[in-house]
C-alpha positions, -999 to +999 in steps of 0.1 A: +286-602-101+302-570-088+318-547-114+355-540-112+363-504-103+390-483-120+407-450-116+425-434-146+452-408-140+469-385-165+501-369-154+517-338-168+521-301-160+513-293-196+479-310-191+471-292-159+481-258-175+459-264-205+488-264-229+479-298-242+447-318-244+444-351-226+430-379-246+447-411-233+425-418-202+394-406-220+399-432-247+408-459-222+377-451-201+355-460-231+375-492-237+371-503-201+333-496-203+331-522-230+344-549-206+321-536-179+345-518-157+331-491-135+355-461-140+351-441-108+371-410-118+395-395-143+422-374-127+447-350-143+476-340-120+509-323-120+541-344-124+550-343-088+558-373-065+538-360-036+506-354-056+507-389-071+515-405-037+486-387-021+463-399-049+475-435-045+470-433-007+434-424-012+425-448-041+445-480-035+422-505-019+391-486-031+395-497-068+407-528-086+427-510-112+447-477-114+461-468-148+486-439-149+494-422-181+527-402-183+558-394-163+579-423-176+602-404-199+639-397-195+638-361-183+640-346-148+602-340-146+592-376-153+586-389-117+559-416-120+582-446-115+599-430-084+566-420-069+551-455-072+582-470-058+582-446-029+545-453-022+551-491-022+583-486-002+604-506-027+635-496-046+637-490-084+655-518-103+665-520-139+649-545-163+678-546-188+664-576-207+632-559-217+650-526-224+675-544-246+646-558-267+634-522-272+668-509-281+673-538-306+645-526-329+660-491-332+686-479-357+723-479-347+721-441-348+694-440-321+708-467-298+735-444-284+709-419-272+687-447-258+717-462-239+722-428-223+686-430-210+689-466-197+693-458-160+659-440-160+638-456-187+647-492-179+639-487-142+607-500-126+596-506-090+609-539-075+582-566-078+566-551-109+563-566-143+578-546-172+555-537-200+572-538-234+569-506-255+563-516-291+565-480-305+586-460-281+615-464-256+602-461-221+591-492-202+557-494-186+551-515-156+523-534-138+524-540-100+500-551-073+493-530-042+470-552-021+439-559-042+447-530-065+466-533-097+487-503-108+495-500-145+518-472-155+523-464-191+541-436-211+519-406-219+528-403-256+494-411-272+507-436-297+527-455-271+500-453-244+473-468-267+495-496-281+506-507-246+471-503-231+457-525-258+483-552-248+469-551-213+433-550-224+437-581-246+446-601-215+413-592-198+382-613-201+359-595-225+324-588-214+308-597-247+274-588-235+283-551-229+277-527-258+280-490-263+255-478-290+254-443-304+223-425-317+227-391-333+196-368-330+194-337-353+177-304-346+169-309-309+182-287-280+195-310-253+169-298-227+139-305-250+154-339-260+157-349-224+121-339-218+109-359-249+128-390-237+119-383-200+101-416-194+130-436-208+156-417-189+137-421-156+133-459-162+170-463-173+189-434-157+223-452-158+221-464-194+215-433-215+239-404-217+235-371-236+265-356-255+253-322-270+270-302-297+255-274-318+222-287-333+232-324-328+229-345-297+246-379-295+228-404-273+251-430-258+233-461-247+252-487-226+240-521-216+235-556-228+230-562-265+193-569-258+188-537-237+206-514-261+188-527-291+154-522-273+163-487-262+175-477-297+143-490-312+122-471-287+142-439-292+138-441-330+101-446-326+098-415-304+120-393-325+111-407-359+127-386-387+152-368-365+177-397-361+206-404-383+208-439-398+230-465-380+254-467-409+265-430-409+286-414-382+277-377-387+253-353-405+278-346-433+281-384-441+244-387-441+240-358-466+266-373-490+250-407-488+215-393-496+228-371-524+247-400-539+215-422-538+195-394-555+224-385-579+220-349-568+247-323-567+250-297-539+263-262-536+265-237-507+265-199-504+281-187-471+285-154-454+288-156-416+301-192-417+330-182-439+333-216-457+326-238-427+297-256-444+317-265-474+348-275-454+328-299-432+314-317-463+348-321-479+361-338-447+341-368-457+354-393-483+332-394-514+323-357-512+336-351-547+308-372-561+281-347-549+297-315-538+299-288-566+313-259-545+307-232-519+308-195-525+320-175-495+306-141-501+311-120-469+307-085-482+276-071-500+298-065-530+307-101-532+271-111-528+261-089-558+290-097-581+295-134-575+260-146-564+240-120-583+220-108-553+200-078-565+211-045-550+174-038-544+172-067-520+203-055-501+189-020-499+154-029-489+159-059-467+196-060-459+222-088-462+208-106-431+173-113-444+154-143-458+151-124-491+189-122-494+193-158-483+170-169-511+189-149-537+222-163-524+210-199-527+196-193-561+229-177-572+250-206-558+227-231-576+232-211-609+270-206-608+277-242-597+250-258-619+238-277-588+206-295-581+203-281-546+218-252-528+218-239-492+227-204-481+235-189-447+238-152-438+238-137-403+253-116-376+278-137-356+290-108-334+302-096-311+293-064-329+271-056-359+237-062-343+207-038-340+174-038-321+157-053-351+184-077-360+204-085-328+236-105-327+227-142-334+202-134-361+209-159-389+189-165-421+189-196-442+175-207-475+173-240-495+166-239-533+163-267-558+166-268-596+129-279-596+120-245-585+112-253-548+126-229-523+122-220-487+138-196-462+138-193-424+154-173-396+169-185-364+179-164-334+210-180-318+228-175-285+265-177-276+298-162-286+309-157-322+323-192-327+293-209-311+269-189-334+290-199-364+290-236-354+252-236-349+248-218-382+269-244-400+250-273-385+216-258-391+225-253-428+235-289-430+203-300-413+183-280-439+198-298-469+197-332-450+159-328-445+154-316-481+172-347-494+153-370-471+120-355-482+129-360-518+140-396-511+108-404-493+088-391-523+106-414-546 
C-alpha cells in the first residue's frame, strides 16, 4: 500500500525573520509519521497571498494532504483564508453557526470584541468544512482541491495542536508504525555513524541521528518488530553507552542511579557557571540526591569556598587536572556528599594560551570512599558550545561512576 504524502506549511513574517521559533508543523510531522504519512517538506513562508498561492499551485495534486499553520487571525496580515479561496476560485462565506458556538463559551466581556472580528474570523472558502476551535476564536477549515485535502489551522500553538488532534483522531491509525528513541552518550556523531555503519547501510530509511553535545539520539522508525530488533542490535553494539528505555535524558538517568544507590551528589563548577547543577534540578526528584553546586569562577572563590590550595593554582593553574581534583574534593566536603564532579576550563573566546588553548577543559570525579580521577578534554566551537559540551561531559562522568558502582553491587 502506497503511503499518503503530506506538505506542512507554517505562515508568518515573524517566523521567516527569525523573531519567533516555529514548532507547530515540526510537532505535526512527528504525529503524521506515526500513522505512516510521508511528509515531503516543511515550508515556512511570509504571510502573503501570492506566496501561498504559488506554493499551492506547485503542491496540490502532488500530495494527499496540505496543512497550513497561521494566517487565520483577525488582523490585516492574516491572509490564509483569502489566499486559499483565491486559489480555488471560490468566494469566502461566513459560518455563523460554528462561530456562534465559539463565542458562546467566552465571557460576556469578551463577546463584544469577538463580534467585531466575525466578518473575518468566521469566514471560510465556499465548499469547505469549518473546524471548531476549542481554545481560541478563529475557525479552521478543511477543503478538497482534487485529490489533495487542504487543512488550515490557526498558528497559535495551543490552538493549532488542539485542532490538529481533532483531525488526527479521525484518521485511521497505523498501529504497526513506531518511533523509538535511543540515547547514546559519549559518542561524536561521525564515530557513531561509523560504528553503526552496517546497520545504517542495511536500513538507511529507518535510522536517524539527532546530535547534541556529547549525546546522540537515534530515532528508529518502522514496524514494532523492526524497531525492537534494531534497538536490540544497537544496544548490543554500544553496550554501556546507551541510556535505559525508562529514562528520557542523562540527568534523569543520574538521579535514578543515585536514588537506587542512596548516594548524594555535588558539583563544583567554573566555566559552566552553574549549568550542571541547573540541568539536574530541572528533573523532578532531584532533591532526593542533589546536595548542591558551588560556582567558583575566580581563583579567590576556588580558594576560599572550595579550599583549593594556592600552591596548586600557582604551580598548575586553575585549568588543570590538579585543580579539578581539589575542586571536586572541596565540593564533596562542603556539601557532605558521597560523590562530586568538578569542571574548570577555558570557554573563550579569549583566555587561551599555546599550552592551554581555548576549549581546554579539565574534569574530576571524587567519592567519599577515596576514589578519584581526573581527565582533560580539548573541545571545539564557540563559547556556548564549549560550555554545553563541558556540562554534558561532567554529567557523563558522574553517570558512568554511578553505573560502575551499581554494577559492583
